[in-house]
C-alpha positions as CSV (number, residue, x, y, z in Angstrom):
1,M,0.0,0.1,-0.2
2,R,2.8,2.4,0.7
3,D,4.4,2.0,-2.7
4,V,1.1,2.6,-4.4
5,I,0.6,6.0,-2.1
6,G,4.2,6.6,-3.2
7,A,4.0,6.3,-6.8
8,A,0.6,8.6,-6.6
9,T,2.5,11.2,-4.7
10,A,5.6,11.0,-7.1
11,G,3.3,11.5,-10.1
12,Q,1.4,14.3,-8.4
13,T,4.8,16.0,-7.6
14,Y,6.0,15.5,-11.1
15,F,3.0,17.1,-12.5
16,R,3.2,20.1,-10.0
17,A,7.0,20.5,-11.1
18,S,6.2,20.4,-14.5
19,M,3.2,23.1,-14.3
20,D,5.2,25.3,-12.1
21,A,8.1,25.2,-14.6
22,C,5.6,26.3,-17.2
23,V,4.1,29.0,-15.4
24,A,7.3,30.5,-14.7
25,Y,8.3,30.3,-18.1
26,M,5.0,32.3,-19.2
27,V,5.5,34.8,-16.4
28,T,9.2,35.5,-17.3
29,N,8.3,35.8,-21.0
30,H,5.1,38.0,-20.3
31,I,2.7,35.5,-21.9
32,P,-0.9,37.1,-21.8
33,K,-2.9,35.8,-18.9
34,L,-5.7,34.4,-21.2
35,V,-3.1,32.1,-22.8
36,Q,-1.6,31.2,-19.3
37,T,-5.2,30.2,-18.2
38,R,-5.5,28.1,-21.3
39,V,-2.3,26.7,-20.6
40,R,-3.0,25.9,-16.8
41,T,-6.3,24.4,-18.0
42,W,-4.8,22.2,-20.6
43,Y,-2.4,20.8,-17.8
44,N,-4.9,20.1,-15.6
45,Y,-7.3,18.7,-18.1
46,T,-4.6,16.3,-19.5
47,W,-3.5,15.0,-16.0
48,D,-7.2,14.5,-15.1
49,S,-8.1,12.4,-18.1
50,Q,-4.8,10.7,-18.7
51,G,-3.2,10.6,-15.3
52,M,0.0,11.8,-16.9
53,L,1.1,14.4,-19.0
54,D,3.1,12.7,-21.9
55,E,2.2,9.2,-22.7
56,S,5.1,8.9,-25.3
57,E,7.6,9.8,-22.7
58,L,6.6,6.9,-20.6
59,L,6.5,4.4,-23.4
60,E,9.8,5.3,-25.0
61,Q,11.5,4.1,-21.8
62,M,10.0,0.5,-22.4
63,P,11.2,-2.0,-24.7
64,L,9.8,-2.2,-28.0
65,V,8.1,-5.5,-27.4
66,M,6.5,-3.9,-24.3
67,R,5.3,-0.7,-26.5
68,T,4.1,-3.1,-29.1
69,A,1.9,-5.0,-26.6
70,I,0.5,-1.8,-25.0
71,A,-0.1,-0.3,-28.1
72,V,-2.0,-3.4,-29.6
73,D,-3.8,-4.0,-26.3
74,I,-4.9,0.0,-26.1
75,N,-5.7,0.6,-29.9
76,L,-5.7,-2.3,-32.3
77,A,-9.4,-3.0,-31.7
78,T,-10.4,0.7,-32.6
79,F,-8.1,0.4,-35.9
80,Q,-9.8,-2.7,-36.8
81,K,-13.4,-0.9,-36.8
82,I,-12.0,1.7,-39.1
83,D,-12.8,1.4,-42.9
84,L,-9.7,2.6,-43.9
85,F,-7.9,-0.1,-42.2
86,K,-10.3,-2.8,-42.6
87,G,-8.4,-5.7,-44.5
88,C,-5.1,-4.5,-43.8
89,D,-2.5,-6.9,-42.6
90,N,-2.2,-7.0,-38.8
91,Q,1.7,-6.5,-38.9
92,M,1.1,-3.1,-41.0
93,L,-1.5,-2.1,-38.2
94,V,1.0,-2.9,-35.6
95,D,3.6,-0.7,-37.3
96,M,1.1,2.3,-37.7
97,L,0.0,1.6,-33.8
98,L,3.8,2.1,-32.7
99,R,3.6,5.4,-34.7
100,L,0.6,7.0,-33.0
101,K,0.9,10.1,-30.7
102,S,-1.6,11.1,-28.2
103,I,-2.8,14.6,-28.1
104,V,-5.5,15.9,-25.7
105,Y,-7.2,19.0,-26.8
106,L,-9.3,21.1,-24.4
107,P,-13.1,21.3,-25.0
108,G,-13.7,24.2,-27.6
109,D,-10.2,24.0,-29.0
110,F,-9.9,24.1,-32.7
111,V,-8.1,20.8,-33.9
112,C,-7.8,22.2,-37.5
113,K,-9.5,24.8,-39.7
114,K,-10.8,24.9,-43.1
115,G,-8.3,25.5,-45.6
116,D,-5.3,24.5,-43.4
117,I,-2.7,22.2,-45.1
118,G,-3.4,18.6,-43.8
119,K,-0.3,17.0,-42.0
120,E,-1.8,14.6,-39.5
121,M,-4.8,12.1,-39.5
122,Y,-6.8,12.3,-36.4
123,I,-8.5,9.2,-34.5
124,I,-10.8,10.0,-31.9
125,K,-9.9,7.9,-28.9
126,A,-12.4,9.5,-26.5
127,G,-14.7,12.4,-26.3
128,E,-16.0,14.2,-29.4
129,V,-15.3,16.6,-32.1
130,Q,-17.5,18.9,-33.9
131,V,-17.4,19.9,-37.5
132,I,-18.5,23.5,-37.3
133,G,-18.8,26.3,-40.1
134,G,-21.3,29.1,-41.2
135,P,-21.0,32.7,-40.0
136,D,-19.1,32.7,-36.9
137,N,-18.5,29.2,-36.6
138,K,-22.0,28.7,-35.2
139,I,-23.5,25.8,-37.3
140,V,-22.5,22.2,-36.3
141,F,-22.6,20.0,-39.1
142,V,-21.8,16.6,-37.6
143,T,-20.3,15.4,-34.2
144,L,-17.5,12.9,-34.8
145,K,-17.3,10.3,-31.7
146,A,-14.8,8.0,-30.6
147,G,-13.4,5.8,-33.5
148,C,-14.0,8.4,-36.1
149,V,-11.2,9.5,-38.3
150,F,-10.6,13.1,-39.8
151,G,-7.8,15.3,-41.2
152,E,-5.3,14.3,-43.9
153,I,-6.1,10.7,-45.2
């Protein structure tokens, strides 16, 4: 039990130190308060939703065989449901899974905008993404949910 509490405390300490360093950086560089608030909100939201700030940092420390097992366990079922990947060889899917990068967006963030040059393909793991447009971006054309793909395909 002591080890579990120690690990939780260590994680919380890391989170706090990372956030404090970021806040100090923003203050030193006179970043506007509105931006500082968004950054702090992102830190808290990411920590609350994932229990960590950078999933890839954790995974990079593991041997390839462990990273592969985790990637397959977490994402393969989602990949197999995506029409684009149906019928693909499992090894190809595993190779792609190892290249995935987890990104957390805050509610209300713009992931991409009409006319942007597409550089990424996004797969929604959790939550929702609204495709909006019209005057002042007030019209919701569609709401994409977990398992949906959008972006550069």
